[in-house]
C-alpha positions in Angstrom: 37.4 95.4 117.8 38.3 98.6 115.9 36.4 101.8 116.5 35.1 103.2 113.3 35.2 106.9 112.9 31.8 108.4 112.4 31.5 110.1 109.1 29.3 113.1 108.3 27.4 111.1 105.7 26.5 108.6 108.4 24.6 111.4 110.2 23.5 113.6 107.3 22.8 112.0 103.9 20.2 112.5 101.2 17.8 110.0 102.6 17.9 111.8 106.0 17.6 115.2 104.4 14.5 113.9 102.5 13.0 112.5 105.7 13.6 115.9 107.4 12.1 117.8 104.6 8.9 115.5 104.8 8.7 116.1 108.4 8.9 119.9 108.0 6.4 119.9 105.2 4.0 117.8 107.3 4.3 120.1 110.2 4.0 123.3 108.2 0.9 122.1 106.4 -0.9 121.8 109.8 -0.1 125.4 110.7 -2.8 128.1 110.6 -2.5 131.1 108.4 -2.0 133.2 111.6 1.0 130.9 112.5 2.5 130.9 109.1 2.3 134.8 109.0 3.8 135.0 112.5 6.8 132.7 111.3 7.2 134.8 108.2 7.4 138.0 110.3 9.8 136.3 112.7 12.0 135.4 109.8 12.2 139.1 108.8 13.1 140.0 112.3 15.9 137.5 112.3 17.2 138.8 108.9 17.2 142.3 110.4 19.2 141.2 113.4 21.5 139.1 111.3 22.2 142.0 109.1 22.9 144.4 112.0 25.4 141.9 113.6 27.0 140.7 110.4 30.6 141.5 109.6 29.8 141.3 105.9 30.3 144.8 104.3 29.7 143.5 100.8 25.9 143.4 100.9 24.2 146.7 101.9 20.6 146.5 102.8 18.7 149.7 103.2 15.8 150.1 105.6 13.7 150.1 102.5 14.7 146.4 101.8 13.5 145.3 105.2 10.2 147.3 105.0 9.6 145.8 101.5 9.9 142.3 103.1 7.2 143.3 105.6 5.0 144.8 103.0 5.2 141.7 100.7 4.5 139.5 103.6 1.5 141.5 104.7 0.4 142.2 101.2 0.3 146.0 101.5 1.9 148.8 99.5 4.4 151.4 100.4 1.7 154.0 99.6 -0.7 152.4 102.0 2.1 152.2 104.7 2.8 155.9 104.1 -0.8 156.8 104.5 -1.0 154.6 107.7 2.0 156.4 109.0 0.4 159.8 108.1 3.1 160.7 105.7 3.5 161.3 102.1 4.8 158.3 100.1 7.7 160.3 98.6 8.6 161.6 102.1 8.6 158.0 103.6 10.6 156.8 100.5 13.4 159.3 101.2 13.7 158.0 104.7 13.7 154.4 103.6 16.4 154.7 101.0 18.6 156.7 103.4 18.3 160.0 101.5 17.0 161.4 104.8 18.2 160.5 108.2 15.8 158.3 110.3 14.2 160.3 113.1 12.8 159.1 116.3 9.0 159.3 115.2 9.6 157.2 112.1 11.8 154.6 114.0 9.0 154.2 116.5 6.4 153.9 113.9 8.5 151.3 112.1 9.2 149.4 115.4 5.5 149.4 116.4 4.5 148.3 112.8 7.0 145.5 112.7 7.1 144.5 116.5 10.8 145.2 116.6 13.0 147.5 118.7 13.3 151.1 117.4 17.1 150.8 118.0 17.3 148.2 115.3 16.2 150.6 112.7 18.8 153.1 113.7 21.5 150.4 113.7 20.7 149.5 110.1 21.3 153.2 109.2 24.5 153.4 111.3 25.8 150.1 109.8 25.2 151.4 106.3 27.0 154.8 107.2 30.0 152.8 108.5 30.1 150.7 105.4 30.1 153.9 103.3 32.8 155.5 105.5 35.0 152.3 105.3 34.7 152.3 101.5 35.5 156.1 101.3 38.6 155.6 103.4 40.2 153.8 100.4 40.3 157.5 98.9 42.1 158.8 101.8 44.6 160.7 99.6 41.8 162.8 98.2 41.0 164.1 101.6 44.5 165.1 102.7 44.0 168.5 101.2 41.5 169.2 104.0 44.3 169.1 106.7 43.9 172.2 108.9 47.6 173.0 108.4 46.9 173.7 104.7 44.3 176.2 105.7 46.5 177.8 108.4 49.4 178.2 105.9 47.2 179.8 103.3 45.9 182.5 105.7 
């Protein structure tokens, strides 16, 4: 008797995928609105964590991108969030797009609002700054003129 090697199609095929989708849909249709919302919010948290730990430097997501996910899920506007945070919308926007550096107060507000750790919001900012730094390193020749020796020689 010859042992037959198990093929991936024996385990995972269209019929099994369809069956799994039916089970998922059946289960999700029984969830309360509260549970669905909780799952959607968890999904955003996982996306935030995945982004922070990802080695991919091609896709840059700003803090604003994650906040927009929360706003869409909770069906509120950025203006309402700014008011809730006791800030002007334009001021909040500058922090969220990275024009202004995230500060401790805003990181704590975001973390309390989203039930995440405040450090995660800082990590998004730092990751994006590192991506920018690595991209700018490609232009290293343009920065050689700032070598201290050039200044010392000129004086």
